[in-house]
C-alpha positions as CSV (number, residue, x, y, z in Angstrom):
1,M,31.1,57.7,-2.6
2,L,30.4,61.4,-2.9
3,T,30.1,64.1,-5.2
4,A,31.3,67.6,-4.3
5,A,29.6,70.9,-6.3
6,I,30.6,74.0,-5.7
7,L,28.0,76.6,-6.2
8,A,29.9,79.9,-8.5
9,G,26.9,81.3,-10.0
10,G,25.7,83.8,-8.2
11,K,25.6,87.8,-8.9
12,S,28.6,88.6,-6.6
13,S,26.7,91.9,-6.3
14,R,28.0,93.2,-3.0
15,M,31.1,92.2,-4.0
16,G,31.2,93.8,-7.0
17,A,33.3,90.9,-9.0
18,D,33.1,87.3,-9.6
19,K,34.1,86.2,-5.7
20,A,34.8,82.7,-6.5
21,L,37.6,84.4,-9.0
22,L,38.6,87.3,-6.3
23,P,42.3,86.4,-4.8
24,F,42.1,85.4,-1.1
25,R,45.4,84.2,0.3
26,G,47.1,84.1,-2.8
27,K,44.9,82.2,-5.0
28,P,41.3,82.5,-5.8
29,M,38.8,82.5,-3.4
30,I,37.1,79.2,-5.2
31,S,40.7,77.5,-4.6
32,A,40.3,76.8,-1.2
33,V,37.2,75.8,-1.3
34,V,38.1,73.1,-4.1
35,D,41.5,71.7,-2.1
36,A,39.6,71.4,1.1
37,A,36.8,69.1,-1.1
38,R,38.9,67.6,-3.3
39,P,40.2,65.0,-0.9
40,V,36.4,63.7,0.5
41,A,34.8,63.6,-3.3
42,A,35.3,60.8,-6.0
43,E,34.3,63.7,-8.4
44,L,34.4,67.5,-8.2
45,F,32.4,70.2,-10.5
46,V,31.7,73.8,-10.2
47,V,27.7,74.8,-10.9
48,V,27.9,78.2,-12.9
49,D,25.7,80.6,-15.4
50,E,27.0,79.6,-18.7
51,G,30.7,81.5,-19.6
52,Q,31.9,81.5,-16.8
53,P,35.8,81.2,-16.8
54,Y,36.7,77.9,-14.2
55,H,38.2,76.0,-17.0
56,A,41.3,78.2,-16.8
57,L,41.5,76.9,-13.2
58,G,41.8,73.2,-14.5
59,L,38.1,72.7,-13.0
60,K,35.0,70.9,-14.6
61,T,31.6,72.7,-15.0
62,V,28.3,71.9,-15.1
63,A,25.5,74.5,-15.8
64,D,22.3,75.9,-14.2
65,V,19.1,73.8,-15.5
66,H,17.1,76.5,-14.1
67,K,18.5,80.1,-14.4
68,G,18.3,82.6,-12.0
69,R,16.6,80.2,-9.4
70,G,19.7,81.1,-6.9
71,P,21.1,77.9,-4.6
72,L,18.0,76.0,-5.1
73,G,18.4,75.7,-8.8
74,G,22.4,75.2,-8.3
75,L,21.5,72.1,-6.1
76,H,19.2,70.9,-8.8
77,A,21.8,71.3,-11.3
78,A,24.3,69.4,-9.1
79,L,22.1,66.4,-8.0
80,S,21.4,66.6,-11.8
81,A,24.7,66.3,-13.2
82,S,26.1,63.8,-10.2
83,R,27.2,60.4,-10.5
84,T,27.2,59.3,-6.6
85,E,23.9,58.8,-3.9
86,A,25.4,61.7,-2.1
87,T,26.3,65.1,-2.5
88,L,28.3,67.4,-1.1
89,L,27.1,71.0,-1.8
90,L,29.4,73.9,-1.0
91,A,29.4,78.0,-1.2
92,C,32.5,79.1,-3.6
93,D,32.7,82.4,-0.9
94,I,33.4,79.7,2.2
95,P,37.4,79.4,1.7
96,L,37.8,79.1,5.9
97,V,36.5,75.3,5.3
98,S,38.2,72.6,6.3
99,T,38.7,69.1,4.8
100,S,38.7,67.7,8.3
101,L,34.9,69.6,8.3
102,L,33.8,67.9,5.5
103,R,35.2,64.6,6.1
104,Y,33.5,64.5,9.4
105,L,30.2,65.4,7.6
106,A,30.7,62.7,5.1
107,A,31.2,60.6,7.8
108,F,28.5,61.7,10.0
109,P,25.7,58.7,10.3
110,S,22.9,59.4,9.0
111,D,19.9,58.2,6.6
112,A,18.3,61.6,6.3
113,S,17.5,63.2,2.6
114,A,19.9,66.2,4.1
115,R,23.0,66.2,6.7
116,V,23.3,69.9,7.1
117,V,26.4,71.5,9.3
118,E,25.3,73.8,12.3
119,I,27.5,76.1,14.0
120,D,27.1,78.0,17.3
121,G,23.2,77.4,16.3
122,R,23.1,78.7,12.9
123,I,22.6,75.9,10.3
124,H,24.7,76.3,6.7
125,P,22.7,74.7,4.0
126,L,25.5,75.8,1.1
127,C,27.9,73.2,3.5
128,A,25.9,69.9,3.2
129,V,25.1,67.3,2.1
130,Y,21.9,66.3,-0.1
131,D,21.1,62.4,-1.3
132,M,19.3,62.1,-4.5
133,R,16.1,61.7,-3.0
134,C,15.8,65.4,-2.9
135,L,15.9,65.7,-6.5
136,P,12.1,65.5,-6.9
137,V,11.1,67.9,-4.1
138,I,13.5,70.5,-5.7
139,E,12.0,70.3,-9.0
140,Q,8.4,70.7,-7.2
141,L,9.5,73.6,-4.9
142,I,11.2,75.6,-8.4
143,A,7.6,74.7,-10.3
144,D,6.3,76.4,-7.1
145,D,8.8,79.7,-7.1
146,R,9.5,78.6,-3.5
147,L,13.2,79.1,-3.8
148,A,14.6,79.5,-0.2
149,M,16.9,76.5,1.0
150,A,14.9,76.6,4.3
151,A,11.8,75.6,2.2
152,L,13.7,72.2,0.9
153,L,14.9,71.4,4.5
154,D,11.7,71.4,5.7
155,A,10.1,69.3,3.0
156,V,13.0,66.5,3.3
157,R,14.7,64.5,6.6
158,T,17.0,67.0,7.5
159,Q,19.7,65.7,9.8
160,R,21.5,68.6,11.8
161,V,25.0,68.3,12.3
162,P,26.8,70.0,14.9
163,I,30.0,71.3,15.1
164,A,30.6,72.3,18.5
165,P,33.6,74.0,20.5
166,D,34.5,70.5,22.2
167,L,35.7,69.3,18.3
168,P,39.0,69.4,17.7
169,L,38.1,70.8,14.0
170,Y,36.0,73.4,15.4
171,R,37.0,77.3,14.4
172,P,34.3,80.0,14.9
173,N,35.1,81.5,11.5
174,L,34.9,78.5,9.7
175,L,32.2,78.5,7.4
176,A,32.6,82.4,7.1
177,N,30.7,83.8,4.4
178,I,32.6,86.3,2.2
179,N,30.6,88.4,0.0
180,D,31.7,92.1,0.3
181,P,34.9,93.4,0.3
182,A,34.8,94.5,3.9
183,T,35.1,90.9,4.8
184,L,37.6,89.9,2.7
185,R,39.8,92.0,4.0
186,A,38.8,91.4,7.8
187,E,39.2,87.3,6.6
188,E,42.5,87.8,4.8
189,A,44.3,89.6,7.9
190,A,42.9,87.1,10.2
């Protein structure tokens, strides 16, 4: 069993509006991520700053415990709220992510504390599965004001999950991060 947590508590400063709620191919961007994650998760929620309007989309929300601590703070909130040993963490701004990728990631054999997607040599810590063993490490990193996701991946046993062109689910833009208007226009047109 797996919980899916979608991070949507960022400031969206480059986009100029809450990017998770911006239309992407006819629906809010976050809806595409939710649609991809729902088939692989027993439970799904969105990690947010307080007062954000995801209830209108029928989504359960969890508030950041450590506000303003970026994705690491969001992962802390996700693991703290999760009722499963493993939690699939996703960014709200990767609407091209597929259920096939998430199933592959969830089923990837590893006993590492973190399983992180790697495409074309680049790791994606916001498309990863983290287990509860990460929680005390995250708490220490937050206390030490070391907020980079890379610090967590260096501190726990991490398994890279390569997504290579020989896999049927591979697409080079599978985890395209849409965080500015130009990228939004380009990916919508693709």
